[in-house]
C-alpha positions in Angstrom: -32.9 -8.4 -45.7 -32.7 -5.9 -48.5 -29.5 -4.6 -47.1 -28.0 -8.1 -47.1 -29.0 -8.5 -50.8 -27.4 -5.2 -51.8 -24.2 -5.9 -49.8 -24.0 -9.4 -51.4 -24.5 -7.9 -54.9 -21.9 -5.2 -54.3 -19.3 -7.8 -53.0 -20.0 -10.0 -56.0 -19.6 -7.2 -58.4 -16.4 -6.1 -56.8 -15.0 -9.7 -57.0 -16.0 -10.1 -60.6 -14.5 -6.7 -61.5 -11.2 -7.8 -59.9 -11.1 -11.0 -61.9 -8.6 -11.2 -64.7 -10.1 -10.7 -68.1 -8.8 -11.6 -71.6 -6.7 -8.9 -73.2 -8.7 -6.2 -74.8 -12.0 -7.3 -73.2 -14.2 -4.5 -72.0 -15.5 -4.9 -68.5 -18.5 -3.0 -67.4 -19.9 -2.8 -63.9 -23.0 -4.8 -63.3 -26.1 -2.6 -62.6 -27.6 -3.0 -59.2 -31.4 -2.8 -58.7 -32.7 0.5 -57.6 -33.8 0.7 -54.0 -37.3 2.2 -53.4 -37.8 4.8 -50.8 -39.5 4.0 -47.4 -43.2 4.2 -47.5 -43.6 3.2 -51.2 -44.8 -0.2 -52.2 -41.9 -2.0 -53.6 -42.6 -3.3 -57.1 -40.1 -6.1 -56.7 -42.8 -8.2 -54.9 -44.7 -9.9 -57.6 -47.2 -11.5 -55.2 -50.0 -9.5 -53.6 -50.1 -9.1 -49.8 -52.1 -12.0 -48.5 -53.0 -12.4 -44.9 -55.2 -14.8 -43.0 -56.9 -13.3 -39.9 -58.4 -15.7 -37.3 -60.4 -14.0 -34.6 -62.0 -15.7 -31.6 -63.7 -14.9 -28.3 -64.7 -11.3 -29.1 -68.1 -11.8 -27.6 -69.6 -11.1 -31.0 -70.4 -14.2 -33.1 -70.5 -11.9 -36.2 -66.8 -10.9 -35.9 -65.3 -14.3 -34.7 -64.1 -16.4 -37.6 -61.4 -16.8 -40.3 -60.9 -14.1 -43.0 -58.7 -13.9 -46.0 -57.3 -10.4 -46.7 -55.6 -9.6 -50.0 -54.2 -6.1 -50.8 -53.1 -4.5 -54.1 -55.9 -4.7 -55.1 -58.1 -5.3 -52.0 -60.1 -8.4 -51.8 -60.6 -11.7 -50.1 -63.3 -12.7 -47.5 -62.4 -10.0 -45.1 -65.6 -7.9 -44.4 -63.7 -4.6 -44.7 -60.9 -5.4 -47.1 -60.4 -2.0 -48.6 -60.3 -0.1 -45.3 -58.1 -2.9 -43.8 -55.6 -2.6 -46.7 -55.7 1.2 -46.4 -54.9 1.0 -42.7 -51.9 -1.3 -43.3 -50.6 1.1 -46.0 -51.0 4.0 -43.6 -49.0 2.2 -40.9 -46.3 1.4 -43.5 -46.1 5.0 -44.6 -45.6 6.0 -40.9 -42.7 3.5 -40.7 -44.5 1.2 -38.3 -44.5 -2.6 -38.4 -48.1 -3.3 -37.4 -47.2 -6.9 -36.6 -44.4 -6.3 -34.2 -45.1 -7.6 -30.7 -45.1 -5.3 -27.6 -41.5 -4.9 -26.4 -40.9 -7.1 -23.3 -39.6 -4.1 -21.3 -42.6 -1.8 -21.9 -44.6 -0.8 -18.9 -48.3 -1.5 -19.5 -51.4 -0.8 -17.5 -52.9 -3.8 -15.9 -56.3 -3.9 -17.3 -58.2 -6.5 -19.3 -59.9 -5.9 -22.6 -61.5 -9.3 -22.6 -60.6 -12.8 -23.8 -60.5 -11.8 -27.5 -57.6 -13.2 -29.5 -56.5 -12.9 -33.1 -53.8 -14.5 -35.1 -52.5 -13.0 -38.4 -50.4 -15.1 -40.8 -49.3 -14.7 -44.4 -47.2 -12.3 -46.3 -47.1 -8.5 -46.1 -44.7 -6.3 -48.2 -42.8 -9.4 -49.1 -42.2 -10.5 -45.5 -43.7 -13.4 -43.6 -46.2 -12.6 -40.9 -47.1 -14.7 -37.9 -48.5 -12.4 -35.2 -50.8 -13.0 -32.3 -53.0 -10.2 -30.8 -54.8 -10.2 -27.4 -56.4 -7.7 -25.1 -54.6 -8.8 -22.0 -53.3 -5.4 -20.9 -53.2 -1.8 -21.9 -50.4 -2.2 -24.4 -52.1 -5.2 -26.1 -55.4 -3.3 -26.2 -53.7 -0.4 -27.9 -52.0 -2.7 -30.3 -55.3 -4.3 -31.2 -57.0 -0.9 -31.7 -54.1 0.2 -33.9 -54.9 -2.7 -36.2 -58.6 -1.9 -36.6 -60.2 -2.5 -39.1 -57.8 -5.4 -40.0 -59.0 -6.8 -36.6 -62.6 -6.2 -35.6 -63.6 -3.6 -33.1 -64.5 -5.2 -29.8 -66.2 -2.1 -28.6 -70.0 -2.1 -28.2 
């Protein structure tokens, strides 16, 4: 999306630069916004990261429920907000999208991690999030564990 914005801004600037100006008028190029480097939190997002985490069927009544997670600064009703935000920041620095689904063509072990499910919705790094997590096979179990402590540990 950022690429699309930069391309649109560049095309607009070129079109305006090509427009006929009154005689003697000075035309200056329009400044484009600076792009931040990967892994750094982009300051252009005025709103904090806000996620809603709904967890069910973990087998532990203390971890099932609905949690609000806010980052930058950490807060909300999530029981481990600071460590959850730190984990999301770590995954972002590693260039991973923690909410991406398992690719359909990935080979996964056929094992069950139990009936636990989680749904994460909201906004993270300025992007909408709507992700579902299960423990239905080896890939999904690994994906869940990668998201701990955003998602609760289901290990005893």
